[in-house]
C-alpha positions in Angstrom: -159.7 -37.0 59.6 -158.1 -40.6 58.8 -156.6 -43.2 61.7 -152.5 -43.7 62.5 -151.7 -46.0 59.4 -155.1 -45.1 57.4 -154.3 -44.1 53.7 -156.9 -42.8 51.7 -155.3 -44.3 48.3 -155.5 -47.7 49.9 -158.9 -49.6 49.8 -157.8 -53.1 50.5 -155.7 -54.7 52.8 -154.0 -57.7 51.2 -153.1 -60.0 54.1 -149.9 -62.6 53.5 -149.2 -65.3 56.5 -145.5 -65.2 55.2 -142.7 -68.3 56.2 -139.8 -68.4 54.1 -141.0 -67.1 51.0 -138.5 -64.6 49.9 -138.4 -66.5 45.8 -141.8 -66.1 46.1 -142.1 -62.3 47.4 -140.5 -60.1 44.5 -143.2 -61.6 42.2 -146.2 -61.4 44.3 -146.0 -58.0 45.3 -145.4 -56.8 42.4 -148.7 -58.5 40.6 -150.8 -56.1 43.5 -153.7 -53.9 41.9 -153.5 -50.3 42.6 -155.2 -49.2 45.9 -154.2 -52.5 47.0 -151.5 -52.6 50.2 -149.4 -55.7 51.3 -149.5 -56.9 54.6 -146.7 -59.7 55.0 -146.7 -61.3 58.3 -143.5 -62.8 59.4 -144.4 -66.3 60.9 -140.6 -66.9 62.2 -139.1 -67.1 58.5 -135.1 -67.8 58.9 -134.5 -66.3 54.9 -135.2 -63.1 54.1 -138.6 -62.7 53.7 -139.2 -59.8 56.0 -136.5 -57.6 54.2 -137.6 -59.0 50.7 -141.2 -57.8 51.1 -140.0 -54.5 53.2 -137.8 -53.9 49.4 -141.2 -54.3 47.8 -142.9 -51.5 49.5 -144.8 -54.5 51.7 -146.2 -53.4 55.6 -143.8 -55.6 57.5 -145.9 -57.2 61.1 -144.2 -60.5 62.7 -145.9 -62.9 64.4 -143.7 -65.6 66.8 -146.6 -67.7 67.3 -146.4 -70.0 64.7 -149.7 -71.3 63.0 -151.8 -69.9 59.8 -154.3 -68.5 62.1 -152.0 -66.6 64.4 -150.4 -65.2 61.1 -153.7 -64.2 59.3 -155.4 -62.6 62.5 -152.1 -60.4 63.5 -152.6 -59.0 59.5 -156.2 -58.5 59.9 -155.4 -56.6 63.2 -152.4 -54.6 61.5 -155.3 -54.0 58.8 -156.6 -50.2 58.0 -158.6 -50.3 54.9 -162.2 -50.9 54.7 -161.8 -54.1 53.1 -159.3 -57.1 53.5 -158.1 -59.8 51.7 -156.0 -62.9 52.3 -153.9 -64.8 50.0 -151.0 -67.4 50.5 -147.5 -66.2 50.2 -146.3 -68.7 47.8 -147.1 -67.5 44.2 -149.5 -70.1 43.8 -152.2 -67.7 43.8 -151.9 -64.6 41.5 -152.3 -61.2 43.4 -153.9 -59.3 40.3 -156.7 -61.8 40.6 -158.0 -60.4 43.7 -160.9 -58.4 42.4 -162.4 -61.7 41.6 -162.9 -62.0 45.4 -162.8 -58.2 46.3 -165.5 -56.6 43.7 -168.8 -58.6 45.4 -167.9 -57.3 48.9 -167.8 -53.8 47.9 -170.9 -53.6 45.7 -172.4 -55.0 48.5 -174.1 -58.0 47.0 -171.8 -60.4 49.8 -169.9 -60.3 53.1 -167.7 -63.2 51.8 -165.8 -64.3 48.9 -164.0 -67.5 49.0 -161.5 -68.0 45.7 -162.2 -71.5 44.7 -158.7 -73.2 43.5 -158.9 -74.0 39.7 -155.4 -75.7 39.1 -154.1 -74.6 36.5 -151.4 -77.6 35.7 -152.1 -81.0 37.4 -148.6 -80.3 39.3 -150.3 -77.4 40.8 -152.3 -79.8 43.1 -151.2 -82.8 44.8 -153.5 -85.8 45.5 -153.1 -85.8 49.1 -154.4 -82.4 49.1 -156.9 -82.2 46.6 -158.4 -85.5 48.9 -158.3 -83.6 51.5 -160.0 -80.9 50.5 -162.8 -82.4 49.4 -163.2 -83.9 52.8 -163.3 -80.4 54.6 -165.3 -78.9 52.0 -167.7 -82.1 53.0 -167.4 -80.8 56.3 -168.2 -77.7 55.7 -170.9 -78.1 53.3 -172.9 -80.4 56.0 -171.9 -77.7 58.8 -173.2 -74.7 56.8 -175.6 -76.3 54.4 -173.8 -73.3 51.9 -172.6 -75.2 48.3 -169.0 -74.7 48.8 -166.1 -76.6 47.7 -162.7 -75.2 49.0 -162.4 -73.3 51.8 -160.5 -70.8 49.5 -156.7 -69.3 50.6 -157.8 -66.0 48.6 -161.1 -64.7 50.0 -162.3 -61.2 51.2 -164.4 -59.7 53.6 -165.1 -55.9 54.4 -162.9 -55.4 57.4 -164.9 -53.9 60.7 -167.4 -57.1 60.2 -164.7 -59.8 60.1 -162.8 -58.4 62.9 -166.0 -58.3 64.6 -166.3 -61.7 64.6 -163.4 -62.3 66.8 -162.0 -65.3 65.7 -160.4 -67.5 68.1 -158.7 -70.6 66.3 -155.1 -69.7 65.7 -153.9 -72.8 63.8 -155.6 -74.2 60.2 -158.5 -74.0 61.5 -158.7 -70.2 60.7 -160.2 -70.3 57.1 -163.1 -72.4 58.4 -164.0 -70.9 61.6 -164.7 -67.7 59.8 -166.9 -69.3 57.5 -169.0 -70.9 60.5 -169.4 -67.6 62.5 -170.1 -65.5 59.4 -173.0 -68.4 58.4 -174.0 -68.2 62.1 -174.2 -64.2 61.7 -175.9 -64.5 58.6 -173.8 -63.5 56.1 -174.2 -63.8 52.6 -171.4 -65.8 51.5 -170.4 -66.7 48.3 -167.2 -68.6 45.9 -165.6 -67.9 42.5 -163.4 -69.7 40.4 -159.9 -68.7 41.1 -156.7 -70.1 39.2 -154.4 -71.9 40.7 -150.4 -72.5 40.1 -147.6 -74.5 41.4 -146.1 -72.9 44.5 -142.4 -71.6 44.3 -140.6 -73.4 47.2 -142.2 -75.7 49.7 -145.2 -75.7 51.1 -145.8 -76.1 55.2 -149.1 -77.2 54.9 -150.8 -78.9 52.3 -147.9 -79.5 50.2 -146.9 -82.1 53.1 -148.8 -84.8 53.9 -147.9 -84.3 57.8 -149.0 -80.9 57.0 -152.3 -81.6 55.2 -153.2 -84.0 57.6 -152.7 -81.4 60.5 -154.6 -79.2 59.0 -157.8 -82.2 58.6 -157.4 -82.7 62.5 -157.2 -78.7 63.3 -160.6 -78.2 61.4 -162.0 -81.3 62.6 -161.4 -80.1 66.5 -162.9 -77.0 65.3 -166.2 -77.9 63.9 -166.5 -80.0 67.7 -165.4 -77.5 69.7 -168.5 -75.7 68.0 -170.7 -77.9 68.2 -170.1 -78.1 72.0 -170.3 -74.6 72.4 -173.2 -74.8 71.2 -172.1 -71.8 68.2 -174.8 -72.4 65.2 -172.9 -73.5 61.8 -175.9 -73.3 59.7 
């Protein structure tokens, strides 16, 4: 017997945190592989993102608290499939590539897969965002001892195991907290290459200098808090 909201034909729920992405959503939602369901988390959009998502078959949930972590975690809690993936809603990453991060989880090889962004054009990744990613990746490697190069906006995990991590960050530190806590639990974590294209519309985080600085501050704060709390990171 299935639980309410579960569908036997859906094995992967894909969480798309979304803030004013109505232009990108039609292409994005049309690229999902069979057996994958889109959960679009409307994080306070002032455009027609929620309506467009519904029109294209997505499950839409609302998270009023602004922040990537708030939207991502709300999507995780709305998911019911055995596996969950996360993907930006700006069309910078192709949902058709999701099996790259999901298949190693399905096969039991690892517990968390991060998609290492490989820009398809120079314009795909602004220089300030590249520099910030280098800094964050270094912090992540130092904290975990893992050979990781990117926080991986496209990623996948076993849903019940991820829920059990009880992640608490609701800002830009959410992806890093997932890696730190998973590593502390002994998870096998892998990085795979994923194509990265210019986004549709204006970025709210790494596409702006202010957003990039905020992300670096959030993740640095998270590392300090985890050290003070005595949470093992490696």
